[in-house]
Backbone bond lengths (Angstrom), bond angles and torsions (degrees), N, CA, C in turn:
res aa  C-N    CA-C-N  psi(-1)  N-CA   C-N-CA  omega(-1)  CA-C   N-CA-C  phi
1 M - - - 1.451 - - 1.527 111.24 -
2 I 1.325 116.14 -40.81 1.463 119.21 -179.17 1.526 110.22 -69.73
3 L 1.317 116.38 -40.08 1.464 118.61 -179.19 1.528 111.99 -65.20
4 E 1.328 117.72 -32.87 1.458 120.12 176.41 1.521 110.29 -65.58
5 A 1.326 116.59 -39.73 1.467 120.17 176.80 1.524 111.09 -64.19
6 V 1.342 116.42 -37.90 1.462 120.61 176.77 1.524 109.72 -62.17
7 Y 1.322 117.52 -44.73 1.463 120.95 179.78 1.532 111.56 -63.81
8 V 1.317 116.77 -39.10 1.467 120.32 178.39 1.532 110.10 -65.24
9 L 1.318 117.18 -44.20 1.463 120.50 179.66 1.532 111.45 -64.45
10 L 1.320 117.31 -42.40 1.459 120.03 177.75 1.529 111.27 -65.19
11 G 1.330 116.56 -38.41 1.460 120.11 176.88 1.521 112.16 -65.15
12 A 1.335 116.39 -42.60 1.463 120.09 177.59 1.528 110.45 -63.82
13 G 1.320 116.54 -39.30 1.456 120.12 176.76 1.512 111.76 -61.56
14 F 1.322 116.54 -42.47 1.465 120.70 178.19 1.529 111.27 -63.10
15 V 1.329 116.50 -42.55 1.472 120.21 -179.12 1.528 110.14 -63.11
16 F 1.336 117.67 -45.36 1.458 119.94 -179.88 1.524 111.72 -65.62
17 Q 1.335 117.58 -38.52 1.464 120.05 176.85 1.529 110.44 -63.28
18 A 1.324 116.84 -40.53 1.468 120.45 178.02 1.523 110.79 -65.07
19 L 1.332 117.55 -40.38 1.468 120.28 177.21 1.525 111.18 -63.98
20 G 1.316 117.46 -36.73 1.465 120.56 176.33 1.515 111.56 -63.61
21 T 1.318 116.79 -38.43 1.468 120.72 177.58 1.523 110.70 -66.69
22 I 1.315 116.27 -41.70 1.464 120.15 178.11 1.532 110.09 -64.59
23 A 1.329 117.36 -41.46 1.465 121.13 178.45 1.524 111.16 -61.58
24 L 1.305 116.35 -37.95 1.466 120.45 -179.81 1.528 111.39 -64.20
25 H 1.309 117.15 -32.83 1.456 120.65 -177.47 1.530 113.58 -92.65
26 R 1.320 118.17 -25.39 1.460 120.31 -171.51 1.525 114.93 -98.11
27 F 1.321 117.84 -28.09 1.461 118.92 -174.29 1.523 110.90 -75.49
28 P 1.341 117.36 153.09 1.466 120.15 -167.25 1.527 116.71 -80.96
29 D 1.327 119.70 -30.40 1.459 118.91 -175.14 1.524 111.02 -134.85
30 V 1.320 114.63 175.49 1.461 120.00 -172.96 1.532 111.96 -63.81
31 Y 1.313 117.93 -33.17 1.464 120.60 -176.14 1.530 111.74 -71.02
32 T 1.315 116.62 -46.20 1.462 119.01 179.77 1.524 111.04 -72.22
33 R 1.333 117.09 -35.12 1.463 119.26 175.60 1.517 110.96 -62.35
34 M 1.319 115.82 -45.65 1.453 120.22 -179.65 1.535 111.06 -62.85
35 H 1.314 116.06 -42.59 1.460 120.22 -179.29 1.525 111.09 -63.65
36 G 1.326 116.37 -50.14 1.462 120.02 -179.01 1.514 112.94 -62.97
37 A 1.316 116.11 -45.63 1.460 119.66 -178.12 1.519 111.65 -67.76
38 T 1.324 117.62 -41.57 1.463 120.49 -177.83 1.520 111.40 -67.87
39 K 1.309 117.16 -47.35 1.472 119.94 -179.76 1.524 111.33 -61.64
40 C 1.319 116.12 -48.92 1.465 119.70 -175.85 1.523 112.20 -67.20
41 T 1.323 117.35 -41.94 1.465 118.17 -179.39 1.520 111.41 -70.91
42 T 1.326 117.78 -31.19 1.463 119.37 176.12 1.524 110.08 -65.86
43 F 1.328 117.29 -48.88 1.461 119.80 178.72 1.524 111.66 -64.34
44 G 1.324 117.17 -41.98 1.452 120.15 178.79 1.510 112.57 -61.91
45 S 1.312 116.39 -42.50 1.461 119.93 177.80 1.526 111.18 -66.69
46 M 1.317 116.62 -39.00 1.471 119.85 178.98 1.531 110.51 -61.25
47 F 1.323 117.33 -47.72 1.461 120.04 178.87 1.523 111.38 -61.15
48 T 1.326 116.12 -42.20 1.458 120.07 179.62 1.516 111.14 -64.02
49 Y 1.317 116.96 -45.93 1.468 120.46 -178.85 1.526 111.88 -66.41
50 I 1.319 117.37 -38.52 1.464 119.72 177.28 1.527 109.90 -64.96
51 G 1.329 117.14 -38.61 1.464 120.47 175.53 1.517 111.94 -62.34
52 I 1.329 117.02 -41.29 1.459 120.69 178.12 1.523 110.93 -65.19
53 M 1.329 116.78 -42.76 1.468 119.57 179.33 1.528 111.11 -65.60
54 L 1.331 116.99 -38.33 1.461 120.12 177.78 1.519 110.72 -65.16
55 Y 1.330 116.85 -39.56 1.458 120.01 176.30 1.527 110.82 -65.23
56 G 1.316 116.85 -39.78 1.461 120.46 176.90 1.520 111.97 -62.29
57 A 1.327 116.84 -40.92 1.468 120.07 177.32 1.522 110.75 -66.05
58 Y 1.329 116.69 -39.02 1.460 120.69 178.08 1.530 110.71 -63.51
59 A 1.324 116.76 -45.29 1.468 120.34 179.38 1.522 111.19 -65.71
60 W 1.335 116.97 -36.65 1.466 120.45 177.97 1.526 110.76 -65.38
61 M 1.332 116.42 -41.54 1.462 119.80 178.14 1.528 111.37 -68.81
62 S 1.334 117.07 -23.59 1.463 120.83 177.36 1.524 112.56 -81.14
63 G 1.316 117.51 -3.74 1.459 120.43 174.45 1.509 115.90 110.96
64 N 1.325 118.73 11.80 1.459 121.06 179.21 1.530 108.85 -111.41
65 P 1.347 118.32 99.63 1.469 120.55 -175.28 1.525 114.04 -71.93
66 A 1.317 119.17 -11.57 1.471 121.06 -179.10 1.527 111.72 -66.29
67 Y 1.315 118.02 -22.32 1.457 120.91 -177.15 1.517 113.50 -78.04
68 V 1.323 117.88 -8.70 1.468 120.28 173.88 1.524 108.97 -64.44
69 S 1.319 116.33 -40.93 1.461 120.80 177.86 1.531 111.17 -63.50
70 L 1.316 117.79 -39.80 1.462 121.66 177.79 1.523 110.64 -60.70
71 S 1.317 116.65 -47.43 1.464 120.14 -179.32 1.522 111.37 -65.54
72 T 1.316 117.14 -38.66 1.463 120.86 179.76 1.525 111.00 -65.42
73 H 1.308 116.72 -46.57 1.459 119.65 179.65 1.527 111.87 -66.24
74 T 1.309 116.19 -36.78 1.462 119.67 178.18 1.524 110.74 -65.62
75 F 1.321 117.36 -38.50 1.463 120.81 176.92 1.527 111.05 -63.63
76 I 1.313 117.29 -40.83 1.469 121.05 179.25 1.531 110.07 -64.71
77 V 1.316 116.74 -43.57 1.467 120.70 178.72 1.528 110.16 -63.47
78 M 1.324 117.42 -40.00 1.460 121.00 179.16 1.528 110.70 -63.87
79 A 1.322 117.09 -42.23 1.462 120.46 178.62 1.532 110.93 -63.93
80 L 1.314 117.05 -42.19 1.463 120.14 178.26 1.524 111.85 -65.94
81 L 1.315 116.89 -36.93 1.461 120.74 177.24 1.527 110.89 -63.57
82 L 1.321 116.96 -40.14 1.466 120.50 179.37 1.521 112.14 -65.74
83 I 1.322 117.34 -24.14 1.464 120.80 177.73 1.525 110.94 -86.62
84 T 1.324 116.89 -44.52 1.459 119.86 -171.47 1.520 114.39 -81.54
85 N 1.321 119.40 -31.42 1.469 120.08 -178.66 1.529 112.35 -63.32
86 P 1.325 120.14 -51.01 1.469 118.56 177.55 1.524 113.14 -65.01
87 A 1.325 117.07 -35.76 1.463 119.38 178.87 1.525 111.07 -66.09
88 G 1.313 116.92 -40.06 1.458 120.47 177.27 1.517 112.29 -65.82
89 A 1.321 116.63 -41.39 1.464 120.39 178.25 1.525 110.81 -63.95
90 H 1.319 116.54 -39.67 1.462 120.29 178.01 1.528 110.49 -64.28
91 A 1.325 116.84 -42.06 1.467 120.37 179.45 1.524 111.38 -64.10
92 I 1.321 117.38 -39.97 1.466 120.67 178.39 1.525 110.48 -65.52
93 A 1.324 117.40 -45.17 1.465 120.93 -179.61 1.527 110.94 -64.57
94 R 1.304 116.64 -41.23 1.464 119.98 179.69 1.526 111.19 -66.08
95 A 1.325 117.03 -41.83 1.463 120.35 178.29 1.525 111.00 -64.89
96 A 1.325 116.69 -40.51 1.466 119.55 178.59 1.522 110.62 -64.77
97 H 1.322 117.42 -41.71 1.463 120.63 179.87 1.517 111.07 -66.18
98 R 1.315 116.86 -43.25 1.472 119.77 179.54 1.525 112.22 -68.40
99 S 1.317 117.02 -23.49 1.462 120.60 177.20 1.517 111.87 -82.19
100 G 1.318 116.48 -5.07 1.460 120.30 177.72 1.511 114.40 90.64
101 V 1.302 118.60 12.73 1.463 121.72 179.39 1.527 108.14 -76.82
102 M 1.324 115.60 121.01 1.466 120.84 -179.85 1.527 109.17 -96.95
103 P 1.327 116.95 146.78 1.468 119.21 173.63 1.526 110.09 -63.19
104 K 1.318 115.46 148.65 1.462 119.81 -179.28 1.525 109.18 -63.05
105 G 1.305 116.19 127.95 1.454 121.90 179.33 1.518 114.27 89.18
106 A 1.322 118.11 -1.51 1.461 120.94 -179.85 1.524 109.83 -79.81
107 I 1.315 115.44 139.16 1.462 120.54 179.90 1.529 110.10 -99.86
108 T 1.317 116.74 -45.29 1.465 120.83 -179.82 1.523 109.06 -124.86
109 D 1.315 113.93 167.59 1.454 120.89 178.26 1.524 107.92 -119.83
110 S 1.323 116.88 101.79 1.462 120.06 -175.83 1.527 112.40 -67.56
111 L 1.315 117.97 -28.93 1.464 119.46 177.19 1.525 111.29 -68.78
112 R 1.308 117.55 -39.60 1.456 120.77 179.84 1.530 110.54 -67.76
113 R 1.335 117.63 -34.92 1.466 120.63 178.56 1.514 110.96 -65.31
114 K 1.335 117.70 -34.07 1.462 120.68 -178.54 1.520 112.04 -81.00
115 G 1.320 117.09 -7.16 1.448 120.43 177.62 1.512 114.54 83.99
116 K 1.317 117.71 20.88 1.461 120.23 -178.90 1.503 111.20 -92.89
């Protein structure tokens, strides 16, 4: 039962990662590409990491204590990903806006009018 859940989580992670790749290639401008890729890769990585941690817990309960380290390291990587992915996306969007890149189809820039 646990291994089936691991397979489902890994499959969901793969699907979200694939959707992020498609978003990166299909969306028209830097803002929508960044949004699609960041959201999808964050969710895909989360599902994958949760699947890995669940497998580590399953292996630990089966009598292999080495998998505690795997689950611990995977949790740390997941926490760091949750911090760095949104921060990176914000930095990319801010740099694009400051460089004068307008979203596709935008007529005015309300942030520039407010002086921000």
